[in-house]
Steps between C-alpha positions, in 0.01 A plus 500: 500500500481595872572267778132493598408399132774238501368341835143499348617334180700248710196422709280467198731255340539304817126484542459384130765231550332379812166466312671318213659264733170419684336457156763277374481293818129450453537412140759249579274340761218475230733353252618235748133425581423474118788254463378287769153497341641410159707226658176366668307518169766313314496225760125473470542495122742213525264294715217563254723391217572180674132454571411554140764258380379234742138560378615468135669179577189365679268610213736320246480189693126525516464582131744199416283276720180599334647483143624146589158394633322655196737334267460156669124537477512564128715204440258272671708457811321520843 
């Protein structure tokens, strides 16, 4: 391999390395943004979970109240 061919090969390798480094940097930024998005979605999911639990508790209280009223009505209590 001549000196000129060696220089061209080295320049090619350096260019490829630079492109790879730039691509990895972009991908790293995208991964970071995706991780932030997933964290935000998990926080939203936890909020919804609490809201659903609270709604279930309120529905159960309402159901118990209605069942008690209906039961009292059947037993002749008013």
